[in-house]
C-alpha positions as CSV (number, residue, x, y, z in Angstrom):
1,M,-129.5,-42.5,-11.6
2,N,-132.9,-43.8,-13.2
3,S,-134.5,-41.0,-14.8
4,A,-138.0,-42.7,-14.4
5,K,-137.8,-43.0,-10.6
6,L,-136.8,-39.2,-9.8
7,R,-139.9,-38.1,-12.6
8,E,-141.8,-40.4,-10.1
9,M,-140.7,-38.9,-7.1
10,E,-141.5,-35.5,-8.4
11,Q,-145.0,-36.2,-9.4
12,L,-145.6,-38.0,-5.9
13,A,-143.9,-34.8,-4.2
14,A,-146.0,-32.5,-6.3
15,K,-149.3,-34.3,-5.3
16,V,-148.6,-34.6,-1.6
17,G,-147.5,-31.0,-1.6
18,H,-144.5,-31.4,0.6
19,V,-141.2,-33.6,1.4
20,F,-139.5,-34.0,4.8
21,I,-135.6,-33.9,4.9
22,A,-133.9,-34.6,7.5
23,T,-130.3,-33.8,8.6
24,A,-127.7,-34.0,11.7
25,D,-125.0,-31.3,13.0
26,S,-121.3,-32.8,13.6
27,N,-122.4,-34.7,16.4
28,G,-125.0,-36.7,15.1
29,Q,-127.7,-34.4,16.8
30,P,-130.8,-34.9,14.0
31,H,-133.3,-32.7,12.6
32,I,-136.4,-32.8,10.6
33,A,-138.0,-30.2,8.0
34,A,-139.9,-29.7,5.5
35,A,-139.9,-28.4,2.0
36,G,-142.4,-27.6,-0.8
37,K,-141.1,-28.5,-4.0
38,L,-138.6,-31.2,-5.3
39,A,-137.6,-31.1,-8.7
40,Q,-135.0,-33.2,-11.2
41,T,-132.4,-31.8,-12.9
42,P,-131.1,-32.7,-15.8
43,E,-127.9,-34.1,-14.9
44,K,-130.2,-36.5,-12.6
45,H,-129.8,-34.6,-9.7
46,L,-132.8,-33.4,-7.0
47,M,-133.6,-29.8,-6.4
48,L,-135.5,-28.9,-3.1
49,T,-136.7,-25.2,-2.7
50,E,-138.2,-23.6,0.7
51,W,-137.3,-20.9,3.1
52,F,-135.2,-23.8,4.9
53,C,-135.1,-22.9,9.0
54,P,-131.8,-22.2,10.5
55,G,-131.2,-25.5,11.9
56,T,-131.2,-27.3,8.1
57,L,-129.0,-24.8,6.7
58,A,-126.6,-25.0,9.8
59,N,-126.6,-28.9,9.9
60,L,-125.7,-29.0,6.0
61,Q,-122.6,-26.6,6.5
62,M,-121.2,-28.9,9.0
63,N,-122.4,-32.3,7.5
64,S,-123.6,-32.5,3.9
65,H,-125.2,-35.8,4.0
66,L,-129.0,-35.9,4.1
67,S,-132.4,-38.0,3.6
68,I,-135.4,-36.9,2.0
69,V,-139.1,-38.9,2.9
70,I,-141.9,-38.6,0.0
71,W,-144.7,-40.2,1.4
72,D,-148.4,-40.6,0.2
73,P,-150.4,-41.5,3.7
74,D,-153.7,-42.3,1.5
75,V,-151.8,-45.4,0.0
76,D,-149.4,-45.8,2.7
77,S,-146.2,-45.7,-0.4
78,G,-143.5,-43.4,-1.3
79,Y,-139.5,-43.1,-1.2
80,Q,-136.9,-42.5,1.2
81,I,-133.7,-40.9,-0.8
82,I,-130.2,-40.9,0.5
83,G,-127.9,-38.3,-0.7
84,E,-125.6,-35.7,-0.3
85,L,-125.5,-31.6,-0.7
86,E,-123.4,-30.4,-3.5
87,A,-124.5,-26.6,-3.7
88,I,-127.0,-23.9,-2.1
89,K,-128.4,-21.4,-4.1
90,D,-130.2,-18.1,-2.7
91,I,-133.3,-17.5,-5.2
92,G,-135.4,-15.2,-3.2
93,I,-134.9,-12.6,-0.8
94,L,-137.8,-11.5,2.0
95,D,-138.5,-8.1,1.5
96,G,-140.9,-5.4,3.0
97,F,-140.4,-5.7,6.6
98,S,-138.5,-2.7,8.9
99,K,-135.8,-4.6,11.0
100,S,-138.0,-4.3,14.3
101,Q,-140.5,-6.5,12.5
102,V,-138.0,-8.9,11.5
103,R,-137.3,-11.8,13.8
104,P,-133.6,-13.7,13.4
105,S,-135.3,-16.9,13.6
106,I,-137.6,-16.9,10.7
107,P,-136.4,-17.4,7.3
108,Q,-135.6,-14.4,5.0
109,V,-134.0,-16.0,2.4
110,E,-135.5,-18.8,0.4
111,R,-133.1,-21.2,-0.8
112,Q,-132.7,-24.3,-3.5
113,L,-130.3,-27.4,-2.7
114,L,-128.8,-29.1,-5.1
115,L,-128.5,-32.7,-4.2
116,H,-126.8,-36.1,-5.7
117,V,-128.6,-39.2,-5.2
118,D,-127.0,-42.2,-3.5
119,K,-129.5,-44.4,-2.8
120,I,-133.6,-44.6,-3.5
121,L,-135.6,-47.0,-0.9
122,G,-139.1,-47.9,-0.8
123,F,-140.8,-45.9,2.3
124,K,-144.1,-47.0,3.9
125,R,-145.8,-46.9,7.0
126,S,-146.5,-51.0,7.3
127,P,-143.3,-53.1,7.4
128,H,-140.9,-52.8,4.5
129,S,-137.2,-53.4,3.3
130,D,-134.6,-51.1,3.4
131,L,-133.4,-52.5,0.3
132,E,-132.6,-49.9,-2.5
133,E,-135.4,-49.8,-5.6
C-alpha cells in the first residue's frame, strides 16, 4: 500500500475531525458510525480509534469487511477505503459510574480497530469514478 497516500488520508481525517465507518451484519444489513481518529501503522495498515457503538462491533465480529469514508465537504474531496478488520484492541475503559448510571447501550470501552486496506477510491459528492486511485 502507498505510504504517502495513507499519510494524506490520515492528515485529511485530522483536518475534518472524523471519518465514517460502514459495516454490515451477516445478513447484509448495513450500519454507519463515526470514528474520531485514523492513523497509519508502520506496517501500512490503518488504525481507527473510538468508543464504537455496539452495532459496529457486533457486525465486525460476524463480518470483518468494512468501508471508511474521509471527506472534506468544503472542497468536495476525499477517500473511500475498502478493507478488512485484522484486530480489535481495548485501549480505555470508562470508570467512575455506578451501576445505576451506566446504560448498556452506551459504549464503556474505547477500542482501536486495526485494518488491512484492500482498495483506496476517490470520494466526492459530485460525479466521480469508483476506480481505485
